[in-house]
Structure formats: structure tokens, C-alpha cells
Backbone of each chain as nested JSON, in Angstrom:
{
  "chains": [
    {"id": "A", "residues": [
      {"number": 1, "name": "MET", "atoms": {"N": [120.632, 101.405, 117.21], "CA": [120.141, 102.313, 116.323], "C": [120.674, 101.858, 114.862]}},
      {"number": 2, "name": "THR", "atoms": {"N": [119.904, 102.466, 113.878], "CA": [120.039, 102.006, 112.423], "C": [121.09, 102.93, 111.757]}},
      {"number": 3, "name": "TYR", "atoms": {"N": [121.13, 104.176, 111.9], "CA": [121.899, 105.088, 111.164], "C": [123.35, 104.926, 111.258]}},
      {"number": 4, "name": "PRO", "atoms": {"N": [124.016, 104.571, 112.419], "CA": [125.493, 104.477, 112.478], "C": [126.007, 103.329, 111.551]}},
      {"number": 5, "name": "GLU", "atoms": {"N": [125.2, 102.457, 111.137], "CA": [125.703, 101.351, 110.352], "C": [126.154, 101.794, 109.076]}},
      {"number": 6, "name": "ILE", "atoms": {"N": [127.351, 101.273, 108.436], "CA": [127.787, 101.858, 107.351], "C": [127.031, 101.536, 106.07]}},
      {"number": 7, "name": "SER", "atoms": {"N": [126.4, 100.398, 105.761], "CA": [125.566, 100.369, 104.701], "C": [124.459, 101.129, 104.591]}},
      {"number": 8, "name": "VAL", "atoms": {"N": [123.97, 101.567, 105.775], "CA": [122.799, 102.593, 105.827], "C": [123.169, 103.841, 105.508]}},
      {"number": 9, "name": "ARG", "atoms": {"N": [124.501, 104.343, 106.14], "CA": [125.069, 105.652, 105.88], "C": [125.373, 105.836, 104.398]}},
      {"number": 10, "name": "ASP", "atoms": {"N": [126.003, 104.767, 103.785], "CA": [126.427, 104.639, 102.326], "C": [125.113, 104.94, 101.557]}},
      {"number": 11, "name": "ALA", "atoms": {"N": [124.244, 104.294, 101.654], "CA": [123.019, 104.258, 100.88], "C": [122.447, 105.665, 101.004]}},
      {"number": 12, "name": "ILE", "atoms": {"N": [122.252, 106.292, 102.239], "CA": [121.709, 107.504, 102.293], "C": [122.571, 108.569, 101.688]}},
      {"number": 13, "name": "GLY", "atoms": {"N": [123.848, 108.579, 101.819], "CA": [124.782, 109.615, 101.228], "C": [124.772, 109.484, 99.719]}},
      {"number": 14, "name": "ARG", "atoms": {"N": [124.796, 108.288, 99.146], "CA": [124.853, 107.99, 97.766], "C": [123.613, 108.43, 96.904]}},
      {"number": 15, "name": "LEU", "atoms": {"N": [122.423, 108.168, 97.606], "CA": [121.273, 108.31, 96.905], "C": [120.336, 109.495, 97.261]}},
      {"number": 16, "name": "THR", "atoms": {"N": [120.499, 110.05, 98.432], "CA": [119.46, 111.062, 98.912], "C": [120.048, 112.236, 99.283]}},
      {"number": 17, "name": "ALA", "atoms": {"N": [119.223, 113.249, 99.47], "CA": [119.562, 114.503, 100.246], "C": [118.687, 114.268, 101.593]}},
      {"number": 18, "name": "PRO", "atoms": {"N": [119.292, 114.027, 102.791], "CA": [118.497, 113.53, 103.964], "C": [117.952, 114.717, 104.774]}},
      {"number": 19, "name": "TYR", "atoms": {"N": [116.934, 114.771, 105.126], "CA": [116.219, 115.68, 106.092], "C": [115.323, 115.1, 107.2]}},
      {"number": 20, "name": "GLN", "atoms": {"N": [115.876, 115.32, 108.339], "CA": [115.224, 114.749, 109.569], "C": [114.52, 115.717, 110.361]}},
      {"number": 21, "name": "LEU", "atoms": {"N": [113.327, 115.371, 110.938], "CA": [112.664, 116.384, 111.845], "C": [111.841, 115.845, 112.781]}},
      {"number": 22, "name": "ASP", "atoms": {"N": [111.922, 116.397, 113.809], "CA": [111.209, 116.025, 115.167], "C": [109.909, 116.357, 115.204]}},
      {"number": 23, "name": "ASN", "atoms": {"N": [109.003, 115.445, 115.498], "CA": [107.44, 115.714, 115.486], "C": [106.924, 116.385, 116.639]}},
      {"number": 24, "name": "THR", "atoms": {"N": [107.937, 116.515, 117.827], "CA": [107.437, 117.348, 118.897], "C": [107.685, 118.804, 118.701]}},
      {"number": 25, "name": "VAL", "atoms": {"N": [108.422, 119.275, 117.752], "CA": [108.777, 120.609, 117.639], "C": [107.717, 121.456, 116.942]}},
      {"number": 26, "name": "GLU", "atoms": {"N": [107.174, 122.485, 117.457], "CA": [106.053, 123.204, 116.933], "C": [106.368, 123.82, 115.605]}},
      {"number": 27, "name": "SER", "atoms": {"N": [107.615, 124.246, 115.295], "CA": [107.907, 124.843, 114.135], "C": [107.909, 123.919, 112.775]}},
      {"number": 28, "name": "ASN", "atoms": {"N": [107.9, 122.572, 113.219], "CA": [107.916, 121.576, 112.254], "C": [106.454, 121.094, 111.84]}},
      {"number": 29, "name": "GLN", "atoms": {"N": [105.435, 121.727, 112.536], "CA": [104.083, 121.431, 112.182], "C": [103.651, 121.576, 110.73]}},
      {"number": 30, "name": "PRO", "atoms": {"N": [103.995, 122.631, 110.034], "CA": [103.522, 122.829, 108.715], "C": [103.899, 121.61, 107.842]}},
      {"number": 31, "name": "VAL", "atoms": {"N": [105.223, 121.184, 108.064], "CA": [105.76, 120.098, 107.128], "C": [104.932, 118.854, 107.569]}},
      {"number": 32, "name": "LEU", "atoms": {"N": [104.752, 118.573, 108.784], "CA": [103.999, 117.453, 109.266], "C": [102.645, 117.434, 108.688]}},
      {"number": 33, "name": "ASP", "atoms": {"N": [102.01, 118.486, 108.631], "CA": [100.554, 118.706, 108.241], "C": [100.508, 118.439, 106.695]}},
      {"number": 34, "name": "ARG", "atoms": {"N": [101.652, 118.98, 105.988], "CA": [101.613, 118.874, 104.593], "C": [101.664, 117.345, 104.035]}},
      {"number": 35, "name": "TYR", "atoms": {"N": [102.404, 116.536, 104.877], "CA": [102.532, 115.153, 104.51], "C": [101.589, 114.287, 105.299]}},
      {"number": 36, "name": "ARG", "atoms": {"N": [100.572, 114.878, 106.063], "CA": [99.793, 114.055, 106.769], "C": [100.378, 112.902, 107.745]}},
      {"number": 37, "name": "HIS", "atoms": {"N": [101.416, 113.383, 108.518], "CA": [102.136, 112.559, 109.28], "C": [101.223, 112.13, 110.528]}},
      {"number": 38, "name": "VAL", "atoms": {"N": [101.35, 110.753, 110.864], "CA": [100.626, 110.31, 111.91], "C": [101.446, 109.345, 112.923]}},
      {"number": 39, "name": "TRP", "atoms": {"N": [102.7, 108.799, 112.551], "CA": [103.224, 107.863, 113.204], "C": [104.767, 107.793, 112.868]}},
      {"number": 40, "name": "THR", "atoms": {"N": [105.639, 107.588, 113.937], "CA": [107.004, 107.393, 113.667], "C": [107.476, 106.022, 113.937]}},
      {"number": 41, "name": "PRO", "atoms": {"N": [108.51, 105.584, 113.374], "CA": [109.324, 106.277, 112.359], "C": [108.454, 106.43, 111.012]}},
      {"number": 42, "name": "ASP", "atoms": {"N": [108.665, 107.483, 110.392], "CA": [107.864, 107.848, 109.314], "C": [108.92, 108.379, 108.336]}},
      {"number": 43, "name": "LEU", "atoms": {"N": [109.052, 107.49, 107.22], "CA": [110.149, 107.922, 106.149], "C": [109.508, 107.974, 104.912]}},
      {"number": 44, "name": "ARG", "atoms": {"N": [109.957, 109.003, 104.169], "CA": [109.288, 109.284, 102.891], "C": [110.601, 109.507, 101.828]}},
      {"number": 45, "name": "ILE", "atoms": {"N": [110.241, 109.166, 100.688], "CA": [111.066, 109.547, 99.487], "C": [110.349, 110.693, 98.632]}},
      {"number": 46, "name": "LEU", "atoms": {"N": [110.883, 111.907, 98.58], "CA": [110.252, 112.948, 98.012], "C": [111.04, 113.295, 96.651]}},
      {"number": 47, "name": "ASP", "atoms": {"N": [110.297, 113.78, 95.563], "CA": [110.817, 114.283, 94.395], "C": [111.292, 115.621, 94.762]}},
      {"number": 48, "name": "THR", "atoms": {"N": [112.077, 116.235, 93.826], "CA": [112.64, 117.484, 94.065], "C": [111.663, 118.621, 94.136]}},
      {"number": 49, "name": "ASP", "atoms": {"N": [110.474, 118.352, 93.819], "CA": [109.356, 119.378, 94.083], "C": [108.456, 119.101, 95.258]}},
      {"number": 50, "name": "GLY", "atoms": {"N": [109.051, 118.108, 96.064], "CA": [108.262, 117.812, 97.241], "C": [107.303, 116.689, 97.267]}},
      {"number": 51, "name": "THR", "atoms": {"N": [106.985, 116.209, 96.005], "CA": [106.002, 115.217, 95.788], "C": [106.497, 113.799, 96.367]}},
      {"number": 52, "name": "GLU", "atoms": {"N": [105.544, 113.375, 97.246], "CA": [105.887, 112.02, 97.87], "C": [105.785, 110.864, 96.761]}},
      {"number": 53, "name": "LEU", "atoms": {"N": [106.969, 110.201, 96.725], "CA": [106.997, 109.027, 95.748], "C": [107.093, 107.723, 96.471]}},
      {"number": 54, "name": "TYR", "atoms": {"N": [107.301, 107.642, 97.764], "CA": [107.216, 106.191, 98.389], "C": [107.398, 106.564, 99.884]}},
      {"number": 55, "name": "ARG", "atoms": {"N": [106.828, 105.69, 100.725], "CA": [106.843, 106.033, 102.249], "C": [106.818, 104.613, 102.959]}},
      {"number": 56, "name": "TRP", "atoms": {"N": [107.363, 104.538, 104.005], "CA": [107.109, 103.323, 105.034], "C": [107.176, 103.857, 106.484]}},
      {"number": 57, "name": "ASN", "atoms": {"N": [106.457, 103.284, 107.308], "CA": [106.457, 103.35, 108.725], "C": [107.14, 102.268, 109.338]}},
      {"number": 58, "name": "GLY", "atoms": {"N": [107.727, 102.411, 110.639], "CA": [108.253, 101.505, 111.495], "C": [109.613, 101.224, 111.492]}},
      {"number": 59, "name": "TYR", "atoms": {"N": [110.237, 100.784, 112.58], "CA": [111.741, 100.512, 112.769], "C": [112.047, 99.431, 111.997]}},
      {"number": 60, "name": "LEU", "atoms": {"N": [113.285, 99.552, 111.416], "CA": [113.903, 98.457, 110.621], "C": [115.43, 98.344, 111.112]}},
      {"number": 61, "name": "PRO", "atoms": {"N": [115.872, 97.222, 111.396], "CA": [117.294, 96.979, 111.629], "C": [118.173, 97.264, 110.52]}},
      {"number": 62, "name": "PRO", "atoms": {"N": [119.492, 97.568, 110.743], "CA": [120.364, 97.969, 109.421], "C": [120.161, 96.954, 108.335]}},
      {"number": 63, "name": "ALA", "atoms": {"N": [120.247, 95.803, 108.616], "CA": [120.151, 94.82, 107.403], "C": [118.922, 94.884, 106.695]}},
      {"number": 64, "name": "GLU", "atoms": {"N": [117.915, 95.489, 107.212], "CA": [116.662, 95.621, 106.535], "C": [116.46, 97.032, 105.902]}},
      {"number": 65, "name": "PHE", "atoms": {"N": [117.04, 98.078, 106.699], "CA": [116.883, 99.364, 106.405], "C": [117.598, 99.771, 105.126]}},
      {"number": 66, "name": "ALA", "atoms": {"N": [118.69, 99.356, 104.938], "CA": [119.543, 99.617, 103.813], "C": [118.863, 99.081, 102.466]}},
      {"number": 67, "name": "PRO", "atoms": {"N": [118.432, 97.756, 102.358], "CA": [117.757, 97.528, 101.147], "C": [116.387, 98.091, 101.022]}},
      {"number": 68, "name": "GLN", "atoms": {"N": [115.65, 98.313, 102.155], "CA": [114.32, 99.058, 102.01], "C": [114.565, 100.488, 101.356]}},
      {"number": 69, "name": "LEU", "atoms": {"N": [115.61, 101.132, 101.894], "CA": [116.081, 102.543, 101.343], "C": [116.274, 102.54, 99.829]}},
      {"number": 70, "name": "ILE", "atoms": {"N": [117.064, 101.541, 99.418], "CA": [117.559, 101.351, 98.045], "C": [116.307, 101.003, 97.186]}},
      {"number": 71, "name": "ALA", "atoms": {"N": [115.466, 100.214, 97.702], "CA": [114.209, 99.896, 96.905], "C": [113.287, 101.059, 96.917]}},
      {"number": 72, "name": "ALA", "atoms": {"N": [113.326, 101.806, 97.965], "CA": [112.386, 102.984, 97.935], "C": [112.811, 103.967, 96.843]}},
      {"number": 73, "name": "VAL", "atoms": {"N": [114.084, 104.221, 96.754], "CA": [114.59, 105.214, 95.955], "C": [114.501, 104.686, 94.378]}},
      {"number": 74, "name": "ALA", "atoms": {"N": [114.604, 103.26, 94.254], "CA": [114.292, 102.684, 92.998], "C": [112.908, 102.824, 92.619]}},
      {"number": 75, "name": "HIS", "atoms": {"N": [111.901, 102.629, 93.495], "CA": [110.589, 102.941, 93.181], "C": [110.289, 104.52, 92.732]}},
      {"number": 76, "name": "ALA", "atoms": {"N": [110.971, 105.268, 93.467], "CA": [110.797, 106.64, 93.193], "C": [111.443, 106.971, 91.787]}},
      {"number": 77, "name": "ARG", "atoms": {"N": [112.487, 106.438, 91.371], "CA": [113.01, 106.539, 90.043], "C": [112.164, 106.051, 89.04]}},
      {"number": 78, "name": "LEU", "atoms": {"N": [111.438, 104.819, 89.367], "CA": [110.408, 104.166, 88.393], "C": [109.314, 105.146, 88.237]}},
      {"number": 79, "name": "ARG", "atoms": {"N": [108.787, 105.756, 89.173], "CA": [107.745, 106.66, 89.061], "C": [107.981, 108.0, 88.325]}},
      {"number": 80, "name": "ARG", "atoms": {"N": [109.408, 108.189, 88.347], "CA": [109.857, 109.263, 87.356], "C": [110.173, 108.932, 85.957]}},
      {"number": 81, "name": "LYS", "atoms": {"N": [109.809, 107.556, 85.656], "CA": [110.049, 106.909, 84.376], "C": [111.562, 106.717, 83.953]}},
      {"number": 82, "name": "GLU", "atoms": {"N": [112.353, 106.757, 85.039], "CA": [113.831, 106.572, 84.903], "C": [114.043, 105.164, 85.093]}},
      {"number": 83, "name": "TYR", "atoms": {"N": [113.64, 104.378, 84.033], "CA": [113.54, 102.842, 84.251], "C": [114.821, 102.227, 84.256]}},
      {"number": 84, "name": "GLY", "atoms": {"N": [115.933, 102.582, 83.69], "CA": [117.266, 102.119, 83.773], "C": [117.909, 102.255, 85.24]}},
      {"number": 85, "name": "LYS", "atoms": {"N": [117.759, 103.393, 85.674], "CA": [118.294, 103.699, 87.084], "C": [117.446, 102.915, 88.137]}},
      {"number": 86, "name": "ALA", "atoms": {"N": [116.147, 102.926, 87.844], "CA": [115.211, 102.156, 88.839], "C": [115.723, 100.659, 88.836]}},
      {"number": 87, "name": "GLN", "atoms": {"N": [115.726, 100.031, 87.617], "CA": [116.041, 98.62, 87.612], "C": [117.444, 98.418, 88.261]}},
      {"number": 88, "name": "ALA", "atoms": {"N": [118.462, 99.235, 87.976], "CA": [119.803, 98.898, 88.519], "C": [119.65, 99.016, 89.989]}},
      {"number": 89, "name": "LEU", "atoms": {"N": [118.74, 99.835, 90.665], "CA": [118.76, 99.829, 92.159], "C": [118.073, 98.637, 92.699]}},
      {"number": 90, "name": "TYR", "atoms": {"N": [117.075, 98.288, 91.865], "CA": [116.305, 97.023, 92.384], "C": [117.258, 95.716, 92.181]}},
      {"number": 91, "name": "GLU", "atoms": {"N": [118.092, 95.781, 91.24], "CA": [118.992, 94.612, 91.09], "C": [120.074, 94.72, 92.145]}},
      {"number": 92, "name": "GLU", "atoms": {"N": [120.367, 95.924, 92.6], "CA": [121.403, 96.026, 93.636], "C": [120.713, 95.435, 94.892]}},
      {"number": 93, "name": "VAL", "atoms": {"N": [119.493, 95.677, 95.3], "CA": [118.987, 94.995, 96.395], "C": [119.006, 93.54, 96.216]}},
      {"number": 94, "name": "LEU", "atoms": {"N": [118.661, 92.996, 95.096], "CA": [118.727, 91.483, 94.836], "C": [119.988, 90.93, 94.996]}},
      {"number": 95, "name": "ARG", "atoms": {"N": [121.115, 91.605, 94.63], "CA": [122.469, 91.196, 94.585], "C": [123.056, 91.267, 96.087]}},
      {"number": 96, "name": "ARG", "atoms": {"N": [122.811, 92.401, 96.711], "CA": [123.458, 92.689, 97.917], "C": [122.633, 92.042, 99.136]}},
      {"number": 97, "name": "PHE", "atoms": {"N": [121.381, 92.17, 98.92], "CA": [120.47, 91.637, 100.121], "C": [119.31, 90.8, 99.709]}},
      {"number": 98, "name": "PRO", "atoms": {"N": [119.921, 89.577, 99.091], "CA": [118.937, 88.636, 98.623], "C": [117.825, 87.984, 99.56]}},
      {"number": 99, "name": "THR", "atoms": {"N": [118.347, 87.963, 100.897], "CA": [117.439, 87.464, 101.707], "C": [116.53, 88.538, 102.61]}},
      {"number": 100, "name": "SER", "atoms": {"N": [116.525, 89.779, 102.048], "CA": [115.93, 90.931, 102.903], "C": [114.423, 90.772, 102.691]}},
      {"number": 101, "name": "LEU", "atoms": {"N": [113.701, 91.353, 103.481], "CA": [112.254, 91.37, 103.426], "C": [111.689, 92.019, 102.215]}},
      {"number": 102, "name": "ILE", "atoms": {"N": [112.461, 93.045, 101.8], "CA": [112.014, 93.805, 100.625], "C": [112.411, 93.065, 99.213]}},
      {"number": 103, "name": "ALA", "atoms": {"N": [113.19, 92.124, 99.265], "CA": [113.671, 91.398, 98.061], "C": [112.559, 90.862, 97.035]}},
      {"number": 104, "name": "ALA", "atoms": {"N": [111.512, 90.505, 97.548], "CA": [110.371, 89.933, 96.749], "C": [109.694, 91.206, 95.931]}},
      {"number": 105, "name": "GLU", "atoms": {"N": [109.577, 92.266, 96.602], "CA": [109.102, 93.537, 96.039], "C": [110.062, 93.946, 94.948]}},
      {"number": 106, "name": "ALA", "atoms": {"N": [111.238, 94.028, 95.303], "CA": [112.333, 94.284, 94.348], "C": [112.357, 93.549, 93.094]}},
      {"number": 107, "name": "GLU", "atoms": {"N": [112.201, 92.152, 93.286], "CA": [112.201, 91.202, 92.174], "C": [110.892, 91.625, 91.372]}},
      {"number": 108, "name": "TYR", "atoms": {"N": [109.742, 91.792, 91.961], "CA": [108.573, 92.166, 91.259], "C": [108.784, 93.272, 90.242]}},
      {"number": 109, "name": "TYR", "atoms": {"N": [109.507, 94.382, 90.844], "CA": [109.537, 95.676, 90.015], "C": [110.737, 95.554, 88.955]}},
      {"number": 110, "name": "VAL", "atoms": {"N": [111.646, 94.629, 89.23], "CA": [112.63, 94.433, 88.188], "C": [111.914, 94.182, 86.877]}},
      {"number": 111, "name": "GLY", "atoms": {"N": [110.886, 93.432, 87.012], "CA": [110.228, 92.908, 85.789], "C": [109.408, 94.043, 85.263]}},
      {"number": 112, "name": "VAL", "atoms": {"N": [108.766, 94.853, 86.228], "CA": [108.073, 96.048, 85.62], "C": [109.015, 97.168, 84.984]}},
      {"number": 113, "name": "CYS", "atoms": {"N": [110.193, 97.324, 85.536], "CA": [111.235, 98.263, 85.048], "C": [111.503, 97.885, 83.519]}},
      {"number": 114, "name": "ALA", "atoms": {"N": [111.9, 96.567, 83.52], "CA": [112.414, 95.865, 82.109], "C": [111.25, 96.03, 81.075]}},
      {"number": 115, "name": "TYR", "atoms": {"N": [110.049, 95.803, 81.672], "CA": [108.861, 95.935, 80.628], "C": [108.639, 97.183, 80.181]}},
      {"number": 116, "name": "ARG", "atoms": {"N": [108.671, 98.279, 81.108], "CA": [108.285, 99.709, 80.919], "C": [109.612, 100.191, 79.86]}},
      {"number": 117, "name": "ALA", "atoms": {"N": [110.748, 99.587, 79.879], "CA": [111.648, 100.254, 79.189], "C": [111.658, 99.46, 77.729]}},
      {"number": 118, "name": "SER", "atoms": {"N": [111.428, 98.253, 77.71], "CA": [111.421, 97.712, 76.422], "C": [110.166, 97.419, 75.649]}},
      {"number": 119, "name": "HIS", "atoms": {"N": [109.088, 97.381, 76.482], "CA": [107.73, 97.151, 75.937], "C": [107.485, 95.699, 75.415]}},
      {"number": 120, "name": "ASN", "atoms": {"N": [108.457, 94.836, 75.994], "CA": [108.535, 93.505, 75.696], "C": [108.102, 92.659, 76.745]}},
      {"number": 121, "name": "SER", "atoms": {"N": [106.78, 91.967, 76.668], "CA": [106.221, 91.38, 77.735], "C": [107.043, 90.097, 78.257]}},
      {"number": 122, "name": "SER", "atoms": {"N": [107.96, 89.555, 77.395], "CA": [108.744, 88.444, 77.868], "C": [109.782, 88.877, 78.977]}},
      {"number": 123, "name": "ASP", "atoms": {"N": [110.003, 90.433, 79.06], "CA": [111.054, 90.776, 80.068], "C": [110.095, 90.755, 81.451]}},
      {"number": 124, "name": "LEU", "atoms": {"N": [108.984, 91.113, 81.224], "CA": [108.226, 90.989, 82.486], "C": [108.014, 89.603, 83.165]}},
      {"number": 125, "name": "LEU", "atoms": {"N": [107.681, 88.719, 82.175], "CA": [107.303, 87.467, 82.498], "C": [108.553, 86.707, 83.048]}},
      {"number": 126, "name": "LYS", "atoms": {"N": [109.738, 86.944, 82.485], "CA": [110.91, 86.394, 82.889], "C": [111.22, 86.579, 84.477]}},
      {"number": 127, "name": "ALA", "atoms": {"N": [111.126, 87.994, 84.735], "CA": [111.399, 88.227, 86.133], "C": [110.365, 87.842, 87.027]}},
      {"number": 128, "name": "TRP", "atoms": {"N": [109.081, 87.743, 86.773], "CA": [108.123, 87.237, 87.455], "C": [108.163, 85.748, 87.666]}},
      {"number": 129, "name": "HIS", "atoms": {"N": [108.643, 85.108, 86.618], "CA": [108.924, 83.666, 86.89], "C": [110.022, 83.496, 87.803]}},
      {"number": 130, "name": "GLU", "atoms": {"N": [111.022, 84.27, 87.804], "CA": [112.087, 84.033, 88.868], "C": [111.517, 84.435, 90.266]}},
      {"number": 131, "name": "LEU", "atoms": {"N": [110.625, 85.42, 90.286], "CA": [110.063, 85.706, 91.586], "C": [109.168, 84.569, 92.125]}},
      {"number": 132, "name": "GLU", "atoms": {"N": [108.504, 83.922, 91.298], "CA": [107.707, 82.848, 91.717], "C": [108.592, 81.561, 92.278]}},
      {"number": 133, "name": "LYS", "atoms": {"N": [109.625, 81.454, 91.791], "CA": [110.647, 80.504, 92.15], "C": [111.369, 80.881, 93.569]}},
      {"number": 134, "name": "SER", "atoms": {"N": [111.715, 82.221, 93.654], "CA": [112.514, 82.531, 94.692], "C": [111.708, 83.014, 95.986]}},
      {"number": 135, "name": "HIS", "atoms": {"N": [110.566, 83.343, 95.696], "CA": [109.63, 83.792, 96.795], "C": [108.115, 83.233, 96.621]}},
      {"number": 136, "name": "PRO", "atoms": {"N": [107.965, 81.987, 96.69], "CA": [106.76, 81.514, 96.473], "C": [105.52, 81.882, 97.408]}},
      {"number": 137, "name": "ALA", "atoms": {"N": [105.981, 82.248, 98.634], "CA": [104.875, 82.585, 99.605], "C": [104.652, 84.005, 99.636]}},
      {"number": 138, "name": "SER", "atoms": {"N": [105.322, 84.696, 98.96], "CA": [105.332, 86.453, 99.118], "C": [104.111, 86.886, 98.55]}},
      {"number": 139, "name": "GLU", "atoms": {"N": [103.652, 87.956, 99.187], "CA": [102.444, 88.632, 98.593], "C": [102.777, 89.043, 97.209]}},
      {"number": 140, "name": "TRP", "atoms": {"N": [104.024, 89.421, 96.825], "CA": [104.316, 89.86, 95.598], "C": [104.124, 88.653, 94.479]}},
      {"number": 141, "name": "THR", "atoms": {"N": [104.356, 87.445, 94.917], "CA": [103.98, 86.483, 93.969], "C": [102.531, 86.326, 93.691]}},
      {"number": 142, "name": "VAL", "atoms": {"N": [101.794, 86.632, 94.681], "CA": [100.302, 86.692, 94.643], "C": [99.91, 87.672, 93.575]}},
      {"number": 143, "name": "LYS", "atoms": {"N": [100.577, 89.044, 93.646], "CA": [100.184, 89.96, 93.023], "C": [100.634, 89.911, 91.491]}},
      {"number": 144, "name": "GLN", "atoms": {"N": [101.519, 88.978, 91.16], "CA": [101.873, 88.786, 89.806], "C": [101.077, 87.871, 89.158]}},
      {"number": 145, "name": "ASN", "atoms": {"N": [100.063, 87.267, 89.855], "CA": [99.184, 86.297, 89.132], "C": [98.025, 87.167, 88.498]}},
      {"number": 146, "name": "PHE", "atoms": {"N": [97.832, 86.981, 87.193], "CA": [96.668, 87.672, 86.423], "C": [96.179, 86.882, 85.442]}}
    ]},
    {"id": "B", "residues": [
      {"number": 1, "name": "MET", "atoms": {"N": [132.992, 106.216, 105.677], "CA": [132.055, 107.338, 105.416], "C": [131.814, 108.134, 106.616]}},
      {"number": 2, "name": "SER", "atoms": {"N": [131.619, 109.44, 106.61], "CA": [131.45, 110.183, 107.779], "C": [129.898, 110.184, 108.184]}},
      {"number": 3, "name": "GLU", "atoms": {"N": [129.63, 110.966, 109.241], "CA": [128.247, 111.052, 109.732], "C": [127.291, 111.526, 108.673]}},
      {"number": 4, "name": "ILE", "atoms": {"N": [125.962, 111.055, 108.804], "CA": [125.037, 111.495, 107.837], "C": [124.836, 113.069, 107.964]}},
      {"number": 5, "name": "ALA", "atoms": {"N": [124.813, 113.779, 106.746], "CA": [124.745, 115.241, 106.856], "C": [123.342, 115.669, 106.675]}},
      {"number": 6, "name": "TRP", "atoms": {"N": [122.563, 115.524, 107.705], "CA": [121.157, 115.933, 107.717], "C": [121.006, 117.363, 107.469]}},
      {"number": 7, "name": "LEU", "atoms": {"N": [120.022, 117.563, 106.593], "CA": [119.737, 118.923, 106.177], "C": [118.676, 119.61, 107.213]}},
      {"number": 8, "name": "GLY", "atoms": {"N": [118.88, 120.98, 107.27], "CA": [118.01, 121.552, 108.329], "C": [116.58, 121.811, 108.013]}},
      {"number": 9, "name": "SER", "atoms": {"N": [116.224, 121.914, 106.76], "CA": [114.821, 122.22, 106.317], "C": [114.422, 121.576, 105.066]}},
      {"number": 10, "name": "LEU", "atoms": {"N": [113.221, 121.476, 104.866], "CA": [112.75, 120.79, 103.671], "C": [113.134, 121.451, 102.49]}},
      {"number": 11, "name": "ASP", "atoms": {"N": [113.063, 122.96, 102.518], "CA": [113.582, 123.536, 101.333], "C": [115.014, 123.42, 100.806]}},
      {"number": 12, "name": "GLU", "atoms": {"N": [115.834, 123.344, 101.957], "CA": [117.272, 123.019, 101.83], "C": [117.465, 121.542, 101.124]}},
      {"number": 13, "name": "ALA", "atoms": {"N": [116.775, 120.607, 101.733], "CA": [116.871, 119.3, 101.127], "C": [116.337, 119.231, 99.79]}},
      {"number": 14, "name": "LEU", "atoms": {"N": [115.231, 119.8, 99.51], "CA": [114.677, 119.78, 98.062], "C": [115.822, 120.421, 97.048]}},
      {"number": 15, "name": "SER", "atoms": {"N": [116.373, 121.577, 97.506], "CA": [117.398, 122.335, 96.721], "C": [118.468, 121.191, 96.476]}},
      {"number": 16, "name": "ALA", "atoms": {"N": [119.057, 120.835, 97.514], "CA": [120.241, 119.793, 97.583], "C": [119.938, 118.58, 96.574]}},
      {"number": 17, "name": "ALA", "atoms": {"N": [118.829, 118.136, 96.782], "CA": [118.336, 116.942, 95.97], "C": [118.304, 117.331, 94.381]}},
      {"number": 18, "name": "LYS", "atoms": {"N": [117.895, 118.476, 94.147], "CA": [117.705, 118.83, 92.819], "C": [119.225, 119.155, 92.146]}},
      {"number": 19, "name": "SER", "atoms": {"N": [120.055, 119.575, 92.987], "CA": [121.418, 119.887, 92.264], "C": [122.297, 118.806, 92.174]}},
      {"number": 20, "name": "ALA", "atoms": {"N": [121.907, 117.705, 92.94], "CA": [122.846, 116.46, 92.979], "C": [122.167, 115.229, 92.272]}},
      {"number": 21, "name": "ASP", "atoms": {"N": [121.007, 115.556, 91.608], "CA": [120.262, 114.348, 91.005], "C": [119.993, 113.301, 92.016]}},
      {"number": 22, "name": "HIS", "atoms": {"N": [119.575, 113.723, 93.211], "CA": [119.176, 112.88, 94.254], "C": [117.692, 112.939, 94.692]}},
      {"number": 23, "name": "LEU", "atoms": {"N": [117.169, 112.268, 95.345], "CA": [115.936, 112.452, 95.862], "C": [116.0, 112.744, 97.4]}},
      {"number": 24, "name": "VAL", "atoms": {"N": [114.89, 113.259, 97.866], "CA": [114.964, 113.599, 99.496], "C": [114.539, 112.348, 100.212]}},
      {"number": 25, "name": "LEU", "atoms": {"N": [115.413, 112.118, 101.157], "CA": [114.88, 111.141, 102.339], "C": [114.369, 111.994, 103.462]}},
      {"number": 26, "name": "MET", "atoms": {"N": [113.031, 112.062, 103.691], "CA": [112.536, 112.654, 104.958], "C": [112.208, 111.789, 106.056]}},
      {"number": 27, "name": "ASP", "atoms": {"N": [112.842, 111.987, 107.141], "CA": [112.612, 110.999, 108.283], "C": [112.053, 111.786, 109.394]}},
      {"number": 28, "name": "VAL", "atoms": {"N": [110.88, 111.437, 109.883], "CA": [110.121, 112.116, 110.959], "C": [110.382, 111.157, 112.216]}},
      {"number": 29, "name": "PHE", "atoms": {"N": [110.851, 111.703, 113.19], "CA": [111.146, 111.135, 114.448], "C": [110.405, 111.565, 115.648]}},
      {"number": 30, "name": "ASN", "atoms": {"N": [110.289, 110.807, 116.679], "CA": [109.793, 111.322, 118.121], "C": [110.961, 111.042, 118.963]}},
      {"number": 31, "name": "PRO", "atoms": {"N": [111.533, 112.033, 119.672], "CA": [112.61, 111.869, 120.566], "C": [112.198, 111.004, 121.856]}},
      {"number": 32, "name": "THR", "atoms": {"N": [111.056, 110.896, 122.132], "CA": [110.825, 110.193, 123.454], "C": [110.845, 108.644, 123.284]}}
    ]}
  ]
}
């Protein structure tokens, strides 16, 4: 199980208000319909008005779940235009979980956060240059070619 | 740290997130 692991519990408690629901319970159906639920595990990051800001499906072991959750909250903060908070969380992923599956995505968005905050293209290109070196085979390195 | 304090409803989670400057983590699971 993923949730008993301390890094996962810490990230959930520090960053989120957690809500868990069973998709076999009839009374949960309105929420499941609202979010077009189709498959478990189904994890969403929601804004305080219920707007979905990030989602992923599928089991992750603790060493992958914690960085995925932090990156998910980072992306939600980015979409709320909270660039500093978002960048700090993405950098936390890179510092604490540099070999995680989500690290390349985090590195991509560090550049986006920095650029959105500064409007200086060198901030974007600096981060993306690092991404190219650290994750040359990643889809995120493909995505940063333009 | 203690166990995760899962909230009982979406409204409760949205309210808790708003007051704590958090975001909601919604986890849909199947018990089988």
C-alpha cells in the first residue's frame, strides 16, 4: 500500500485537504458523474471551487507517489498563477526525488514557472537546457523543442 | 505524522482546502 509510507502521508497532509471515495457506493455517484470517473486509482487535484486542475490514473509505489503528488499540486498552483509556490514545489521534486518518473515533467515546468514570473526567456531556456542534459530521452525533452 | 485525515464529503474537503490555503486531493478507489 502507498498511503502508510511517511513521505506520502507528509505530502498529503502538508499540501492537500484529502477526500477519498469508494466508486461502488451509490451515494457517491453524483461526484463520480461530475468528474467523469472511469477507472481507479483515480486521483485529482481540485481547486477550492471544485475545478479539476490535475489528474492521473494508476497505481504508484510510495517512491513515485510522493513526487507525483507534489508535482500535481505544483501544477495546480501554476494554473492558479501562483508561480513562486509552483516553482518551489517543482524544485522540491527535483531536490528530493531526482530519479523519479515525474522529474522530467517537473524540470520542464520549473522553466515555465520561472518564465511566467519573470517574462525573461533566458529563465525558460536555462531550465530547458538542464532538462535536455538530465533527461535526454524524456517526452518532456521532445516537448521543449520548438 | 499520524494517519491521513480523509474528509467525508467533497463539500467538506473544498471548505477545508479553502480555509487552509490547500488544494483538494480526491482519490477514487474500488475496494475489490
